[in-house]
C-alpha positions in Angstrom: 23.6 1.0 -2.9 21.9 -1.4 -5.3 24.0 -0.5 -8.3 27.1 -1.2 -6.2 26.0 -4.5 -4.6 24.1 -5.8 -7.7 26.9 -5.1 -10.1 27.7 -8.8 -10.3 31.0 -10.6 -9.9 31.3 -11.8 -13.5 32.4 -9.6 -16.3 28.8 -9.5 -17.7 27.1 -9.0 -14.3 25.8 -5.4 -14.6 22.1 -5.3 -13.6 21.6 -1.6 -14.1 18.5 -2.1 -16.3 16.9 -4.4 -13.7 17.5 -1.7 -11.1 15.8 0.8 -13.3 12.8 -1.4 -14.0 12.6 -2.2 -10.2 12.4 1.5 -9.4 9.7 1.9 -12.1 7.8 -1.0 -10.5 8.0 0.7 -7.2 6.7 3.9 -8.7 3.8 2.0 -10.2 3.1 0.5 -6.7 3.0 4.0 -5.2 0.7 5.2 -7.9 -1.8 2.4 -7.1 -1.5 3.0 -3.3 -2.2 6.8 -3.8 -5.2 6.1 -5.9 -6.7 3.4 -3.7 -6.1 5.1 -0.4 -7.4 8.5 -1.6 -10.6 6.8 -2.8 -11.0 5.1 0.6 -10.3 8.3 2.6 -12.3 10.7 0.3 -15.4 8.5 -0.2 -15.0 8.8 -4.0 -16.5 6.1 -6.2 -13.9 3.3 -6.3 -14.9 2.5 -9.8 -13.3 5.8 -11.0 -9.8 4.4 -10.2 -10.4 0.7 -10.3 -9.4 0.2 -13.9 -6.2 2.2 -13.4 -5.2 0.3 -10.2 -5.9 -3.1 -11.7 -4.0 -2.3 -14.9 -1.1 -1.0 -12.9 -1.1 -4.2 -10.8 -1.0 -6.2 -14.0 1.9 -4.2 -15.2 3.8 -4.8 -12.0 3.1 -8.5 -12.2 4.2 -8.7 -15.8 7.4 -6.8 -15.1 8.3 -9.1 -12.2 7.8 -12.2 -14.4 9.9 -10.7 -17.2 12.7 -9.7 -14.8 12.7 -13.1 -13.1 13.1 -14.8 -16.5 16.0 -12.5 -17.3 17.6 -13.4 -14.0 17.2 -17.1 -14.7 18.8 -16.7 -18.1 21.6 -14.7 -16.5 22.4 -17.6 -14.1 22.2 -20.1 -16.9 24.7 -18.2 -19.0 27.0 -16.8 -16.4 26.9 -19.6 -13.9 26.9 -19.2 -10.1 29.2 -16.1 -10.0 26.3 -13.7 -9.6 24.0 -16.0 -7.6 23.9 -13.7 -4.6 22.8 -10.7 -6.7 20.2 -12.8 -8.5 18.7 -14.1 -5.2 18.7 -10.6 -3.9 16.9 -9.2 -6.9 14.4 -12.1 -6.8 13.5 -11.1 -3.2 13.4 -7.4 -4.1 11.0 -7.9 -7.0 8.7 -10.1 -4.9 8.5 -7.4 -2.2 7.6 -4.8 -4.7 4.9 -7.1 -6.2 3.5 -7.6 -2.7 3.3 -3.9 -2.2 1.3 -3.7 -5.3 -1.0 -6.4 -4.0 -1.6 -4.5 -0.8 -2.5 -1.4 -2.7 -5.0 -3.5 -4.6 -6.4 -4.8 -1.3 -7.0 -1.2 -0.2 -8.9 -0.6 -3.4 -11.0 -3.7 -2.7 -12.0 -2.2 0.7 -13.4 0.8 -1.1 -15.0 -1.4 -3.7 -16.9 -3.2 -0.9 -18.3 0.1 0.3 -15.9 1.0 3.0 -15.2 4.7 3.3 -13.3 6.7 5.9 -14.5 10.1 4.6 -16.7 10.7 7.7 -14.5 8.8 10.1 -13.3 10.8 13.2 -9.8 9.6 12.2 -10.0 11.0 8.7 -7.5 13.8 9.3 -5.0 11.5 11.0 -5.5 8.8 8.3 -4.8 11.4 5.6 -1.5 12.5 7.2 -0.4 8.8 7.6 -1.3 8.1 4.0 0.8 11.1 2.8 3.7 10.0 5.0 3.7 6.4 3.7 3.5 7.7 0.1 6.6 9.7 0.8 8.4 6.5 2.0 7.8 5.1 -1.5 9.7 8.0 -3.0 12.5 7.7 -0.6 12.9 4.0 -1.3 13.0 4.7 -5.0 15.7 7.3 -4.5 17.8 4.9 -2.4 17.5 2.2 -5.0 18.5 4.6 -7.7 21.7 5.9 -6.0 24.9 4.1 -7.0 26.6 4.3 -3.6 24.5 5.9 -0.9 25.8 5.8 2.6 24.7 2.7 4.5 23.8 5.1 7.4 21.2 6.5 5.1 19.7 3.1 4.6 19.7 2.4 8.3 18.1 5.8 9.1 15.4 5.2 6.5 14.7 1.7 7.9 14.6 3.0 11.5 12.0 5.7 10.6 9.8 3.3 8.6 10.0 0.7 11.2 8.6 3.2 13.7 5.6 3.5 11.4 5.4 -0.3 11.2 5.2 -0.5 15.0 2.7 2.3 15.1 0.4 0.6 12.5 0.6 -2.6 14.6 -0.4 -0.6 17.7 -3.4 0.8 15.9 -4.4 -2.8 15.0 -4.1 -3.8 18.6 -6.1 -0.8 19.7 -9.0 -1.5 17.4 -9.0 -5.2 18.3 -9.9 -4.3 21.9 -12.0 -1.2 21.1 -15.5 -0.9 22.5 -16.6 1.0 19.3 -19.0 -0.8 17.0 -17.4 -3.5 14.8 -18.5 -1.9 11.6 -16.3 1.1 12.5 -13.2 -0.6 13.8 -12.9 -3.8 11.7 -12.3 -1.9 8.4 -9.8 0.4 10.2 -7.9 -2.6 11.6 -7.9 -4.3 8.2 -6.7 -1.0 6.6 -3.9 -0.6 9.1 -2.9 -4.2 8.5 -2.4 -3.3 4.8 -0.4 -0.2 5.8 1.8 -2.2 8.1 2.6 -4.7 5.4 3.4 -2.0 2.8 5.8 -0.3 5.2 7.5 -3.5 6.2 8.0 -4.5 2.6 9.4 -1.0 1.8 12.0 -1.6 4.5 12.8 -5.0 3.0 13.2 -3.4 -0.5 15.9 -1.0 0.7 17.7 -3.5 2.9 17.8 -6.3 0.3 21.2 -5.2 -0.9 22.9 -4.8 2.5 21.5 -7.7 4.6 22.8 -11.2 4.2 20.2 -13.2 2.2 19.6 -15.7 5.0 18.6 -12.9 7.4 16.5 -10.8 5.1 13.2 -10.0 6.8 14.6 -11.1 10.2 16.1 -9.2 13.1 18.2 -10.4 16.0 20.3 -12.7 13.9 17.3 -14.4 12.4 15.2 -14.7 15.6 12.5 -12.1 14.9 10.4 -12.3 11.7 9.5 -8.9 10.4 7.6 -10.0 7.4 4.8 -12.1 8.8 
């Protein structure tokens, strides 16, 4: 998928190393998500993983900045021939950086004393965490494949969008719940982070197949999926 689309139109337009570094960034984002969400769900001391998560987030940010600089230089040297690929990569990198930020936000919940270890939803939350972590791996595989079937991309996006809708339904449920606020507010915030992560994962895999003007939009641009 990405290696095919992002090959570039000019003779020098091979972005394979940027693809590889993008996949590595996504792996880092998954690492942060796994550490932060496990701390939140297990009740473990967030300080045990905080240094790792913050260092990983800094590494993601640094990689994004370096790759954006490379893309700017590429356009300056090669001209506008690869501008579509460069714009696509810029959006892809930003989405991965946002995912890293959402993982960091989950850690911050734990750092503020939130714990779902004794929550009646703990088993369900653990299953959802594991499923979302798996979506990271699938996205990385799709990014790494030179020419995956577009049907595979659509199938992945459909499945993950089901989770996006589910996370939104949980937010809506907690917004109208009669349970105490100290129980449901952290859950609603957490599901908001999960929803954003899942939506950005869809955006990552669709960056190379959707027209740039319609990225993050459905219905020919009428529905915003990345609010």
